[in-house]
C-alpha positions as CSV (number, residue, x, y, z in Angstrom):
1,M,9.3,88.5,27.2
2,S,7.7,91.3,25.3
3,D,4.8,93.7,25.7
4,T,3.8,93.3,22.0
5,L,3.4,90.5,19.6
6,T,5.6,92.0,16.8
7,T,8.1,89.8,15.0
8,E,10.9,92.1,16.0
9,D,10.1,91.9,19.8
10,T,8.9,88.3,20.1
11,I,11.2,86.4,17.8
12,I,14.1,88.5,16.3
13,A,15.4,90.0,19.6
14,P,15.4,86.7,21.4
15,W,16.9,84.9,18.4
16,Y,19.9,87.2,18.3
17,M,20.3,87.0,22.1
18,A,20.3,83.2,21.8
19,V,22.9,83.0,19.0
20,K,25.1,85.6,20.7
21,S,25.4,83.4,23.8
22,N,25.3,80.0,22.0
23,I,27.4,80.0,18.9
24,I,26.0,77.7,16.2
25,I,28.8,75.3,15.3
26,G,26.8,72.5,13.6
27,Q,23.4,71.8,12.0
28,L,20.5,73.3,13.9
29,I,16.8,72.6,13.5
30,F,14.6,75.5,14.8
31,H,11.2,74.0,15.4
32,S,8.1,76.2,16.1
33,D,4.4,76.4,15.5
34,R,3.0,78.2,12.4
35,G,2.6,81.5,14.2
36,S,2.8,84.6,11.9
37,Q,6.0,85.8,13.7
38,Y,7.9,82.5,12.8
39,A,6.5,82.5,9.3
40,S,7.3,86.1,8.6
41,Y,9.7,87.0,5.7
42,I,11.8,89.0,8.2
43,F,12.5,85.9,10.4
44,T,12.8,83.3,7.6
45,D,15.3,85.6,5.8
46,I,17.4,85.6,9.1
47,I,17.2,81.8,9.2
48,K,18.3,81.6,5.5
49,S,21.2,83.9,6.1
50,Y,23.0,81.0,8.0
51,D,23.6,79.3,4.6
52,G,21.9,76.1,5.4
53,L,23.4,75.7,8.9
54,V,19.9,76.4,10.4
55,K,16.9,74.6,9.2
56,Q,13.4,75.8,10.1
57,S,10.8,73.3,11.0
58,M,7.1,74.0,11.7
59,S,4.4,71.8,13.1
60,R,1.5,70.8,10.9
61,K,-1.6,73.0,10.7
62,G,-3.9,72.4,13.6
63,N,-1.2,70.8,15.8
């Protein structure tokens, strides 16, 4: 939980906490809504750094 809605506090910190305690050993689909934090270049670059092991999925607009 975070006091702010910044990408660093709401997405990046929890992401690194999750992958630290759950090592990614196979293909992973990370599904989210189209929130600005999930669509940010900072977070999408982190997803891309896994060389295709993690695929980002987002719900359609309005869902």
